[in-house]
N, C-alpha and C positions, 0 to 999 in steps of 0.2 A: 601496685599493692592490692587494689580491689580485684583486679583480674586474677591474681594468684590465689586470693581468698576464695573466689568463685570456683576456680578449678579444684581447690582442695575440698570444698564442701560437696561438689558434685561427685568427686572421686569417692569420698567417704559414704555418700548416699548410695552409690552403685555397689560398693563393697557390702554395705548393710543389706541391700536387696539380695545380694548373692548368698548371705548367711541366713536370710529369713524366709527360706522356703522356695527359692527359685529352682533349686535342683529337683525337689519333689514335683513341682509343677511341670517341669520339662520332661521328667521321666514318665509322668502320667500321659502326656500328650504325644510322646515320640511316635512317629510313623502313622499318626492318625490321618484319615482321609476326610475331606470336607468338600462341599460344593460352594463356590463363590459366585458373586453376581457383579457384573460391571456397571449395570444401571439399575435403578429401582424398578424399572418396568420388566426386567428380565424374569422369565418364568422358570426356564431351565438353567440350572447352574453349571459351572465348569468344574469338573473334578480336579481336586488339587491335594497335594500332601502338605500338612502343616510342617513347617521347617524351623520355626522359632518364634521369638518375641522381640519387640523393639526395646532396646535398653536405653538409648539416648539419641539425640539429634545434635548436629553441630554444623559449622561450615569448615571445620578443620579437625582432622583426627590424626593424632600422632601416637606412637608407641614408645614409651620410655620405661626402661626397667621391666619390660614385659608386662606392663600394666596399661590400661586404657585411660587416656586423659582427653577430655573434650571441652569445648567452650560453649557458652550459651548464646549463640548468635544465630544467623540465618540458617534455616533448616534445609540444607541441600546435601547433607551427609547424614547417614544413619548407621548406628551400631546395632547389630542384631545378634542376640544370643541364640545359637543354633542348637537343635536337639542332636544333630549329627551333621557331618559334612558330606554324606553320601549323595551323589548326584548333583553336587553344586561345584561349579568352577568359575573362574574369572570370566566376566562378561555375560554370565547368565542373567536372565530376567526373572525377577520374583515380584510378588505383590503384597502390599500391606492391606489388611482388611479390618473393618471395624467390628463392633459387637454383633452387628446384623449380617456379617459376612459380605458386606459391600466393599468393593475395592476403592480405597481412598488414595493410594499412591502406587506407582510403579518404580521399582528400583533396579539398578544395574550393579551387579556384584563387581567390586573393585579388587577385593582381596578376601581370602578365607584362610584363617589361621587359628591357632590355639593360644588362648590367653591363660596365664597362671591363675587368675582369679575367677574367670568365667568359663573356661573350657573352650569349645568350638565357637568361633566368632566370625561374623561376616561384616565387612564394611562396604556400604553401597552408596551410590549417588543417585540423585533425582530431585523431584519437587515434593517436599513432605509437609506442605502447608496444612493439609487436612489430617495428617497422621498424628497419633499420640503415643506416648510411652506406654508400653504394655500391649499395644495392638499386635495381633498375630501376623506372621509372615508366612506366605504359602508359595508353592511352586506348582505350575501345571504338571500333571502327571506325564503328559506327552513330552514336556520340556525336560523333566527329570530323566525320562528314558533316553532322551537325546544326549544328555550329559553322560550317562553311564555308557551309552553306545560309543561316545568319544573315547572313553578309556579303552574299550576293546579295539577300536580302530587304531589307537596308538600302539597297543600291543601287537596288532597285526603288522603294522609298519616295521616294528622292531624285528619280528621274526622274518619278514620278507627281506629286510636289510642283511640279515645274517645267512640268508639262503634257505631257511626252513619254510618252504611255501605251504607245506601241509598245515603247520601250526598257524601260519598267517591266514590261510583260508578259514580255519576253525574260528579264529578271533573275528575275522571280518563277518562271518556268518552270524556270530553272536551279536555283533553290532547291528547288522541288518534286522535281526529279529526284534531289536529294541527300537530301531529307527529305520523303517523300511524305505523311506524316501531319501536317505542320506546319500547325496551324489558322490561325495568323497570316497565312501566305502565301495560303492558300485564301480567307480573308476579304478580303484586299486584292484578289485577282484577281476575286472575286465582285463587289466594289464597282465595279470598272472595267467589267465586263460589264453590271452593272445600269445604270450611267450611260449606257452605249451602247444600252440597251434590248434587250440580248441576254439575255433572261430565262432561257432554258433553260440557257445556259452559266453564267449567274450562279448559278442554283440548284444546279447540279452542283458548283461550287466551294464554295458555302456548305455543301452537304451533306457534302462531304469534310471540311470543317473541323468540322462538327457531330459527326462520328464521333470526333474527338479533342478535344471541347470542354473536357475536364478539363485539357488542357495550356494552356488560356488562363487565366493566373493573374490577369489584370486583369478585374474584374467588368464594366467598361465594354465591353471587347472581347467578352465573352460576350453582353452585351446587344445590341451592334451586329450580331453574327452572327445572333442570333434575330430581330432586327428585319428584317434583310435577307431572311431566309427567308420571314417573314410578308409582307413587301412584294411579293416575287416571286409568292407564291401569290395575293395579292389582284389583282395585275395580270393574271395568267393567268386568274383566275376571271371578272373583270369587264371586262377590256379585250381579251380574246382571243375566239376562237371554239372553245370546247371542247364536247365532248358532255356532256350533263347528268350522266352518271355520273362522269366525270372531274372535272367542275366541283365536284360535291359532295365528292369525295375531297380536292381541293385546298383547298376551303373549310374542311373539318374540320382539315386540316393547318395551314392558316394560323391558325385559332383556337387550336390547340394551341401553336404557336410564340409567339403573342401572350401566352398565359397564362404560358409559361415566362419570357418577357421581363419580365412584370409581377412575377414572383417576385423578380426582381433589382431592378427599379425600379418600384414600384407607382404612383408619381406621374407616370409618363411621359405627357406630352400626346399624343405621336405614337402610342404603342401603344394608349392608351385610345381615341383617335379611330378608329384602324384596326380595333380589335376591335368598336367600336360599329358601324362600317360593315359588317363581316362579318355581324353580327347583323341589322342594318337591312335588308340586301339578301338575307337568307336566305329561302328558300321556306317555312320554318317560321315559326311565330309567336314570334319572338324580340324583339319590340318593347320589352318591359320591360328586357331585358338591354341592348339598344341604348341606350335612354333613360338607364339608369344610367351607362353609360360616357361618353355625351355630357355628362351633368351633371358627371362627374368632370373632364372636360376643361375645362369652363367654370369649375369651382371653382379650378382652377390658373391658367387663362388666360381671364378673362372676355371678352376680345376675340377669341377664336378663332371667326372667322366661319363656316367650314365646319361646325363642330359646332353652332353656333347655327341654321344653316339646316336641317341634318338634324333637329335637335330640333323646329324649327317644323313641318317636314313630318310628323313623327311625331304631333304634337299635332293637326294638321289631319286626319290620317288617322283619328284617334280622336275627331274632332269636339269637341276642346277648343279652341274659337276664342279664348278669353280668353288662355290661355298661348301659343298660336301667335302671336297679335297682340303680346303682350308681347315675345317674343324677336325677332320681325321688326322691331319698332320699335327695339330695341337694336342690331340689325345695321345698320340704316339710319343710326343715329346714329354708328356706327363707320365704316361704309363707304357713304356716301350714293349712290354710283353702282352699288352692287351690283344687277345686273340680276335675279338669281334672287329676292332678297329683295323687290324691288319687284313682281315678277310675283305672288308668293305673297300679298303684302299687298293687291294689286289684286283678286285672286280672292277673298280673305277678305272684303273690304269690299263687293264687288259681289254675291256669291252667298250670303253668310251674314249678311245684315242682320236 
């Protein structure tokens, strides 16, 4: 009974606040820029956009009948009335500041929606012991730009999915202008350039993403970034016309990227094959390393024809006709029309009787 009464009184108080000038206050401060301070000793503030004001605190926030209802218990949830929702999404970090622009709490956005009574609203979590109702909520300008960049990245992904790479690149570039270090966007742009065989452009984008690889929280994305860089270096080394000194540099870099990728996914067929080819085509005697990686490929995928051919060539090079013949016959049983396998088998049978 007492709990229900408290809830009713708080709800009535919030509605009264909404009708007593909140709207005017919000409209006046919308889009304002201020500097905030994280400690009292800070001299130079951090530029932020004012995003709203604290409406209430609670340890549980529910939505019933499209109205906000909260409890007066521990302050680990906050309800913020926003000026607008631009640049704010789930999981974004915002700050609550006191009248002296000193940060008193850090909040993580859990949801952003529109309430019938209050308009745009954010519900966040954090430790709000020092915060008070009416304190302002801000977002770092750089974080806000990152949030808007995410929107353009998502649009770019959509256009890429439907095959409109021109519009995809346009959206990705807008995202980069807002958040230059975003590795997800650089990875996506690099993939497009790689598909178009524009390898220098692809590597430039991958390299920019690599500078901020720690921002890639998904291990798969980190792996794909490293794989892209290794593939570009391989293409440049062995499908282009580079001077010997530059080719050696690119080969070394490609091997390094492959190793980093294998640290993430040691059983990758693609990377083990690529690393085997780097060693196989090396001017140094790296045949043992090449063999080992080709064998790893065949352990995972026994029908991997390119690895089988490379392994056969290695055994022929070292005059191990028995093993070369074994792998060539396996390849032909998998791919009877494979021209390279038949050429090698013909050579083996004609000249090594």
